[in-house]
N, C-alpha and C positions, 0 to 999 in steps of 0.2 A: 842098240836099238835099230830096228829095221827102218831104212830110209824109204819114205813114201814119195816116190817121184810122181809128179802131177800130169805127165803126158806120155803117150805112146812114143817110143823112140823110133818107130818106123813111119807112122802116118800123122803124128802130132795130135791125135785125138785126146781131149781132156780126160784124165783119169783121177778124179778127186779121191780123197781118203775113203769115201763110202762107196766107190764104184765096185760093182760086181763083175765088171769087164776086165779088170787089171790082172795081168799075169806077170810073174817074175821068175828069174833063174836064181841060182845060189849066190850070184854076185849082185843081185838086186836090179839087174837090167829089167826095164819095164816096158811091156807091150800090151796092146789091147787084144781081147780074145779073138776078134776077127782076123787080125794080122797073124796071130799065133797059129790059128787053124788053117787059114787059106793062103798065106804068103810064106810064113817061116816054117811050116810043117812041124810045129811043136818043138823046135830046137832054137836055142838062142844063137843069133848070128855072130855074137861077140865071143862067146866061150864054147859054144856047141852043147851046152847043158840043156836039160829038159826044163820047159817052162810050166809053172804051176800057178794056180789061182792065188793071188795076193790076199793075205788076211786083212780084215778091216779093223783098224785101230779104233777103240772106243772113243767117243767124242770128248770125254773128260780127261784124256791123256794128250800131251803135247804132240803136235804134228811134226 
């Protein structure tokens, strides 16, 4: 199951489950959309992979 990390790893912005701002790489590194576009240039600083919008898990499923 996808790990839903609650904050941006770059700026510590809160990214709750329902956040439309959360972006992840294939290793589930998590960043906010602003950091991805303006600081990280759409690449994960940990693995170099592309960052994509994180899906939102339905409320009835465990976090």
